LOROVO-238818 format. One record per atom (N, C-alpha, C): x, y, z. Coordinates in steps of 0.001 Angstrom, whole numbers, plus 500000, padded with zeros to 6 digits. Example, Ala and Ser with C-alpha at 12.3 -4.5 7.8 and 13.67 -1.06 7.14 Angstrom:
2
513190494310507800
512300495500507800
513200496700507800
512850497750507080
513670498940507140
512900500030507870
This chain:
218
186837426729750737
187907425380751060
188584426359752161
188445427202752512
188421427049753819
188427425718755046
187902424458754595
187572423965755622
189252422760755911
189828422751754922
190979421842754304
192307423048755132
192553423251755154
194031424030755280
195273423402756434
195125422338756938
196144421738757513
196904421259756580
198224421305757058
198700420740756182
199608419393756534
199461418140755716
199676416839756381
201188417109756606
201613415848757372
202863415932758006
203596414730756665
203245413704756463
202953412608755638
203271412455754151
203544413562753673
202775413487752001
203108412223751165
202419411270750723
202721409915749679
203448410729748711
204323409341747802
205501409088747244
205172410172745912
204329409863745470
203532409986744476
203632411902744204
203224412196745225
203334414166745336
204540414094745988
205238414134746262
206877413909747223
207681414130745086
206998413453744382
208172412835742614
207625413832742249
206005413824742123
205701415826741319
206673416919742147
206640416915743466
207100418110743654
208235418285743446
209311417755743559
211314417358743217
210883417421742348
210088417752741169
210272418267739540
210959419734739324
210395419918740568
209865422052740708
211643422916741176
212371421841741578
213210421868741622
214407423007741095
214227422640740110
215940423267738590
214659424040738275
214971425056738055
214472425919737167
214366425952735633
213389426250734815
211930426307734143
213560426591733045
213266426024731263
214431426902730400
213479427860730164
213903428571729839
213932429557729224
213550430679727168
214393428657726398
213665428707725294
212114428343725093
212023429071724883
210132428775724303
209781427565723546
210557427438722861
210223425735722289
210811425114722818
211489424684723594
211586423607724463
211335423204726034
210012423813726380
209800424329727148
207845423073726760
206706422605727952
206104422002727753
204352422854728482
204010422855727680
202675422816728400
201084421626728176
200974422266728936
199338421130728838
198569421446729352
197392421485728221
196773422432728077
195521421288728152
194752421712729815
193692420678730551
191766421692730640
190983420834730732
189740421608731071
189280420004731750
187905420644732306
187272419883733459
186187420187733013
184849418647733293
183375418732733403
183346418814735312
182387419371735557
182132419431736713
180658419622736983
180255419205737808
178787418284738653
178093419776738607
179106420756738590
178864423128738655
179531423597738886
179835424915739234
180592425551739700
181389426039740888
180436425066741413
181293425557743421
182609425188743690
183092425469743822
184402424240744929
184192423856745410
183294423947746520
183464423755747571
182291421988747750
180819422408747311
179821422020746698
179439420706745543
179944420883743897
180332420380743017
181941419481742594
181642418751741733
182817417254742380
183508417777740403
184547417357740335
185028417162739137
184165416165738620
183881415875736989
183282414384736824
184604413805735419
185170414689734427
186222414445733926
187671415415733967
188522414830733074
189638415687733228
190056415258731759
190494416322730808
190780416407729947
192249416966729485
193065416743728779
194929417382728650
195513417105727241
196193417241726495
196724417322725268
197798418447725509
199554417846725707
200402418495725983
201434418608724111
201922420048724573
202230420531723927
203990420619723530
204583420172722891
205704420322722472
206408420730721473
207522422225721277
207832422389719986
206458423333719679
205550423455720247
204634424436719915
204088423550718827
204006422685718278
202964421418718485
201795420817719430
200493420385719496
200266419132719987
200538417591719447
201322416842721012
201776415838721530
200377415017721028
200162414415719784
198687414252719861
198920412120720666
199518411814720843
200495410447721091
200131410172723026
200196411614723517
199761411896724294
199197412483725866
197523411968725669
196808412135725476
196564412455727025
195285412704727728
194901412284729260
193488412448729893
192954411810729672
191228411170729150
190191410488730526
190049411012732033
189938410228732564
188925410609733391
187375409447733998
186521410022734353
186353409524735563
186339410441736490
185811409888738231
184348409944738721
184566408677739561
183080408014739891
182433409562740403
181595409610740701
180756410417740868
180174410297742055
180272411250743574
180010411697744507
178729412081744530
178605413179743498
177447413715743055
177270414171741776
175281414086741816
175070414326740751
173938415708740080
174478416264739081
173780417311738466
172921417310737913
171266417623737868
170630417583736944
171348418255735530
171070419072735990
171136420972735684
172191421118735008
173251419956734869
174263420771734487
174967419345733436
173806418307733286
174227417355732496
174068417471730651
172703418638730343
172605419300729446
174052419780728369
174930420126729430
176437420871728693
176982419882728543
177762418211729519
179066417919729420
178155416204729338
176201416287729079
176504414941728557
176869413446729345
177448413305731007
177540412920732198
176900412255732531
175861410991732372
174818410492733065
175386410253734834
174985410117735506
175199409054737197
176031407633736677
174537407061735820
175045405433735846
175592405299734282
176284406272733949
176379406215732571
177924404961731671
178386405001731393
179183403437730975
180324403471730928
180859404603730903
182432404560730911
183203404044732249
184138403660731856
184739403551733085
185478404949734672
185023404706735575
185719405963736297
186572405344737527
187824406222737385
188383406157739293
188105406747739807
188736406690740905
187703407157742397
188948408725742243
188492409858742521
188633411348742689
190427410587743168
190754410224744014
192402410218743958
193140409224743756
192007408522742821
193448407568741375
193450409151740528
192438410054740122
192830410953739513
193290411636739424
193267412056740729
194672413380741208
196050412705740870
196560411154741259
197861410650741416
197847410396739587
196505410545738938
197298409768737625
197413411196736453
197023412448737109
197772413758736572
198421414498737290
198639414124738049
199735414586738865
201498414189737730
201359413226737886
202858412121736863
202418412083735817
201240412872734826
200990412938733938
201440414997733559
201325416031734355
200843417104733989
202715417195734829
203496416816735529
204728416622736398
204705418653735890
206315418856735464
206002420624735827
205637421372734694
205016420378734022
204909421270733072
203943422678732549
203877423563732145
202954425423732931
200978424708731814
200622424451732598
199306424391732260
198499426301731304
198052425536731122
196977426862730188
195776425356730413
194816426484730128
193217426610730557
192872427244729969
191133427687729581
190619428712729255
189433429070730570
189832430080731024
188993431068732227
189662429703733215
191563429946733493
192438428423733907
191429428387735736
190756430329736371
191201430306737460
190034428928737955
188714428426737190
187848428356737685
188538426867737484
189345425764736485
190157424352736425
191115424183737934
191308424864737437
192912425479738576
192350425281739840
190482425676740649
190025425928742117
189280424680741894
188947423975741498
188277422888740561
189769421672741571
190279422013740791
191796420366741028
191795421319742106
192849422147741979
192638422479743966
192043422254745460
190950422282745290
189523421801746149
189970420504746211
189359419544745031
189999417546745008
191541417738745739
192813418636745564
193285417790746294
193170418640747370
192731419211748472
192652420155749869
192106418871750560
190693417859749463
189896417286749750
191148416454750394
192297415867749984
192445414723750197
194295414856750949
193957415934751950
194857416526752723
196423417074751532
196350417410750088
197080417310749727
197775418917748890
198641419044749201
199020420957748862
198791421371746990
198669422340747206
197936422780745964
198883422636745120
198296422864743170
199310422269742483
199973423822742625
201732422961741694
203035423770741404
203018424726740550
202090424224739208
202754424888737926
202459426131738032
203245426956737005
202527428162736487
201412427443735933
200621428705735652
199966428873734477
199265429734733462
198617429457732586
198274430284731602
196915430545731262
196065431797730606
194772431703730549
194471431921729150
193864431102728333
194217431696726263
192802433123726932
192395432484727593
191672434346727538
191765435417728314
193396435045729126
193647436606729154
194818437241727915
195728435353728226
196223435936726568
196252436376725681
194499436008724419
193787436480723887
194181438205723833
192872437932724527
192894439643724230
194889440506724125
195713440028724474
197247440895724012
197212440845722674
196022440470721805
196664440457720500
195419441076719715
194942441749720773
193737442504720501
195285444410719937
194498444652719210
195370446549719050
194528447205719899
195041447638720730
194585448750721578
194245449814720914
192956450532720674
191734452214720602
190756452197721182
191268453428720969
190072454282722079
188398453025721223
188536452601720088
186999453121719531
186778451231719839
187275450860719728
187355449969720132
188027448747721377
186953448324722310
187827448567723247
187141446424723949
188494445693724327
188136444606724003
187271443893725595
186780442845725485
185874442702726218
186207442370727666
185659442225728630
186146441354730130
186849439989730001
185676439205729167
185577438314729008
185569437659727702
186156436410727069
186194435803725451
185501434617726335
184847433992725207
184272431963725291
185141431613725113
184800430314725327
185799429178724937
185358429557722625
183839429321722781
183221429242722171
183463430429720102
183974432161721297
184672433241720228
185802432619719758
186922432430720446
188126432028720447
188138431305719305
187156429686719475
187297428746718199
185881429469717433
185503430010716784
184579430981715799
186313431832715746
187135432720715884
187484433894715606
188591433001714749
189208431792715348
190381430797714910
190290429808713841
188652429942714067
188002428852712515
188657426993713116
188691427208714667
188424425711715396
187382425300715267
187191423506714898
186223422858714723
185514422995715613
184044423020716547
184082422557717862
182982421271717764
183629420377717450
183094419107716662
182513418362718582
183769418535719308
183740417841720877
183525418712721444
182800420083721803
182972421184722370
181772420706724025
182573420697724637
181625420415725912
181861419040726500
183156418477725838
183599416935726444
184943417496727207
185887417255728392
187385417854728669
188235417942727588
188051416253726970
188724416505726245
189373417128724664
187490417226724780
188124418338723069
187550419481723810
187350419980725124
187378421482724575
188896421650725118
189421420874725741
191382420831725600
191858420718724463
191257420815723516
191766420255722535
191629421625721805
190681422152721682
189790423476721149
191256424355721543
191459424289723014
192022425558723603
194079425013723106
193424424426723095
195447423789722906
196041424338721337
194601424348720451
194719424823719072
194886426134719107
193834427021720101
193801428358719844
194902428974720865
195267427876721759
196633428908722659
197628429118721208
197715427257719996
199242428672719760
198529428867718073
197378429486718239
197034430415717407
197332432183718443
197209432211718905
197433433106719699
199156433151720248
200262432600720846
201098432543720692
201351432786719277
201453431911718257
201389432467717286
202002433641716285
200963434173716897
200406436260716688
201083436654717402
201223436468718473
202323437193720056
203454437478719073
203934436166718765
205678436765717936
206195437327716901
204601437812716437
204583438549715416
205034439725715846
204720439487717206
204713441454717640
206244441207718854
206956442950719098
208247442537719847
208503442149720499
209958441930721206
209950441955723096
208677440641723475
209107439773722229
208062438081722940
208281436700723799
208044437312724750
208580435933725455
207935435479726385
207872434433727635
207351433581728413
206879434460729109
207954435518729729
207302436638730776
206512436923730182
206843437905729324
205206438877728803
204052437959728621
204090436678728616
202528436483728959
202090436540729915
203110436528730791
202603436153732788
202566437702732732
202394438843732546
202870440061732078
201253440764732756
């Protein structure tokens, strides 16, 4: 990631439009917030060497998934890895309509706006997206980010007898909350599973005292 540190002097208009959305502070009323729950499918796990194959996302408003506002795009593949095809099923010369990386980023910025981003193991997805932005001389995303793997642990009862695991997979959360895994390992499918898990987690946390947006980031 160190290859792309220089900041551009002239940012494109779509970035300026995105950036301008952060001038005003977010509402503190949890029910009025917009969340964008996302997932990326990639050629591998290296920020520098691998590329995003697809981005899937759904919006949550008023604690409901907005099924009319889904985001699902496939990117032209500069790189290809046979090792990961069995996971995401995306072939190099597949039949899906694909767009360039920069076009995908422009569309994603317009979709995400200043919403709070939610993802499972969010550090990976954000790393892939921010590295892609850097490749095109754009700054990193400005959105606040929540990781369902981390906030899920806030729902667990603290006990000396049972210690939380360091990490929980999306499959474990799906099993815990009885969420269908029919479209697992597609970007949009995983984003939907994560969104349902997020709403279940929030529901549990609201039963505790002193629930607030700030408490989710502690």
